[in-house]
C-alpha positions in Angstrom: -76.8 -26.8 24.3 -74.4 -25.5 27.0 -75.8 -25.1 30.5 -74.2 -22.4 32.7 -74.8 -22.5 36.5 -73.7 -19.7 38.7 -73.0 -20.1 42.4 -71.5 -18.2 45.3 -73.8 -15.2 45.7 -75.1 -14.0 49.0 -75.4 -11.1 51.4 -72.2 -9.2 52.5 -71.4 -6.0 54.2 -69.8 -3.1 52.4 -66.0 -3.8 52.2 -66.5 -7.5 52.2 -65.7 -10.1 49.6 -67.4 -12.9 47.6 -66.2 -15.4 45.0 -68.6 -16.4 42.3 -68.3 -19.6 40.2 -69.9 -20.6 36.9 -69.7 -24.2 35.8 -70.4 -25.1 32.1 -71.9 -28.4 31.2 -74.1 -30.1 28.5 -71.5 -30.3 25.8 -67.9 -29.5 25.0 -67.4 -25.8 25.4 -66.3 -24.3 22.0 -66.9 -20.6 22.7 -64.1 -18.0 22.7 -64.3 -16.9 26.3 -66.5 -16.2 29.3 -68.0 -13.0 30.7 -69.8 -11.8 33.8 -72.6 -9.3 33.7 -74.9 -8.0 36.4 -78.3 -6.5 36.6 -79.7 -4.2 39.3 -83.5 -3.9 39.8 -85.0 -1.9 37.0 -81.7 -1.6 35.1 -80.1 -3.1 32.0 -77.4 -5.7 32.0 -74.0 -4.2 33.0 -70.7 -5.6 31.9 -68.4 -6.7 34.8 -65.5 -8.7 33.4 -64.5 -11.2 30.7 -61.6 -13.6 30.0 -60.4 -15.4 26.8 -59.9 -19.1 27.0 -56.8 -19.5 24.8 -54.5 -16.8 26.3 -56.2 -15.7 29.5 -56.4 -12.0 28.5 -58.9 -10.2 30.7 -61.2 -7.2 30.4 -62.8 -5.3 33.2 -65.4 -2.6 33.6 -63.9 0.6 34.9 -66.1 0.4 38.0 -64.6 -2.9 39.1 -60.9 -2.6 38.1 -58.6 -3.2 41.0 -61.4 -4.8 43.0 -62.6 -7.8 40.9 -60.5 -10.6 39.4 -61.8 -13.0 36.7 -60.1 -16.4 36.2 -60.9 -19.8 34.6 -60.2 -23.4 35.2 -60.0 -24.8 31.7 -60.0 -28.4 32.7 -63.3 -28.0 34.6 -64.9 -25.5 32.2 -65.4 -23.1 35.1 -65.0 -19.4 35.3 -64.7 -17.4 38.6 -64.8 -13.8 39.7 -63.3 -12.8 43.0 -65.0 -9.7 44.2 -63.3 -7.6 46.9 -64.0 -4.2 48.5 -67.7 -4.6 47.7 -70.0 -1.6 47.7 -73.8 -1.4 47.7 -73.5 -0.3 44.1 -72.3 -3.8 43.3 -75.7 -5.2 44.3 -77.5 -7.2 41.6 -78.0 -10.5 39.9 -74.8 -11.7 38.4 -74.8 -13.7 35.2 -72.1 -15.7 33.5 -72.1 -16.0 29.7 -70.2 -17.8 26.9 -68.9 -15.7 24.0 -69.8 -16.7 20.5 -67.3 -14.5 18.7 -63.6 -13.7 19.5 -63.1 -11.2 22.3 -60.7 -8.9 20.5 -61.1 -5.9 22.7 -63.1 -4.3 25.5 -65.9 -3.0 23.1 -66.7 -6.6 22.0 -66.2 -8.2 25.4 -68.5 -5.7 27.1 -71.6 -6.1 24.9 -74.2 -8.8 25.6 -74.4 -9.4 21.8 -71.0 -11.1 21.9 -72.4 -13.9 24.1 -74.8 -16.7 23.1 -74.9 -18.8 26.3 -76.3 -17.4 29.6 -76.7 -18.7 33.1 -79.7 -18.0 35.2 -77.9 -15.7 37.7 -76.9 -15.6 41.3 -77.9 -12.8 43.7 -75.3 -10.5 45.3 -76.5 -8.1 47.9 -74.1 -5.6 49.6 -75.4 -3.9 52.7 -74.3 -0.4 53.8 
């Protein structure tokens, strides 16, 4: 079983930045890519961003385009998301996930069904 551990969350003011990391361990990672989702209190998981291992193609939710950047370090089996110009609407628990099917477009990449490994989350709070 693959273990995913997120880190880097915290409390920031609106307009500030955070960089989240997700380290994979437990066995060799054989999934097709990694994604980030977030969940605000009382709401469903919301897609944030995803990246494909082989070619680095990325997908972003419209709400974060131009503000967030997803990247990977293949040698370390680690995925990152740089979050700039944060808004209180970005507040939530952020989860990383490993994709079990090819990420062939935004529709696939943005659905939780495409992912079979999930981290336990890291809290991001943006104050107004």
